[in-house]
C-alpha positions, 0 to 999 in steps of 0.5 A, spaced: 476 488 450 479 493 445 485 498 448 480 504 449 475 500 453 481 497 457 484 504 459 477 506 461 476 501 466 483 502 468 482 509 469 475 507 473 479 502 477 484 507 479 479 513 481 476 508 486 482 507 490 482 515 491 474 515 492 475 509 497 481 512 500 485 506 499 490 511 496 492 518 497 496 523 493 503 520 495 501 515 489 500 520 484 506 523 486 510 517 485 506 516 478 509 523 476 516 520 477 514 515 471 518 517 465 519 513 458 526 510 461 522 507 467 515 506 465 514 501 470 517 505 476 510 505 480 509 498 479 517 497 481 516 501 488 510 498 490 513 491 489 518 493 493 514 495 498 509 489 498 516 484 498 519 488 504 512 489 508 510 481 507 516 478 508 519 482 513 515 487 517 509 484 518 512 478 520 516 481 525 511 485 528 507 479 529 513 476 532 513 482 537 506 481 539 506 474 541 512 475 545 511 475 553 513 481 555 512 485 549 518 489 548 514 496 546 520 500 544 522 494 539 515 493 536 514 501 536 520 501 531 518 496 526 511 499 526 514 506 524 518 503 519 511 499 516 507 506 517 513 510 513 513 505 507 506 505 507 506 512 507 511 513 501 507 509 496 500 513 499 497 506 502 492 511 506 488 505 509 494 501 511 497 507 514 491 509 518 490 502 521 497 502 523 496 509 527 490 506 530 494 500 532 500 504 535 495 509 539 492 503 542 499 500 544 501 507 547 495 507 551 497 500 554 492 496 550 496 490 548 490 486 546 486 492 543 493 493 539 493 486 537 486 486 534 487 492 531 493 489 527 489 484 524 485 490 521 492 492 518 493 486 515 486 486 512 487 493 509 494 491 507 492 484 503 486 488 500 491 493 497 496 488 495 490 484 491 487 491 488 494 494 486 496 487 483 490 487 478 491 494 477 498 493 474 496 487 471 491 491 467 496 496 465 501 491 462 495 488 458 493 495 456 500 496 453 504 503 453 500 509 451 502 512 445 502 520 446 500 521 438 494 518 440 488 522 442 484 520 448 477 522 449 
């Protein structure tokens, strides 16, 4: 695949993230922080997000949800951390599902919150898979040469 068609494919993929409301404008703001000194800035930030959420936050939430009785205050703090870090990269669907889970918890519907958290996990896994593919294709396309006009 030539560089132009790969770049077009990447652009279509990126746009689909916004069309499907997987990502929001915060992701664009992250992209705007990328410069020649840190060309992989967004990928690095997203990688840190997935490392922290997959290795720490999600397992901690699952642990709290299994405990009897559930310490709602501790669970709420960890959910807020996951929500905040998701919002910081523009993970719109993940953040929305966290909100749904938190509303159920606040309403005392622990079983509903447990079920809702499965949707958080699903959206998180979907986002991770899509962004891994996106960044892999960006690396494959190589840096954009500003002297080359794009159509």
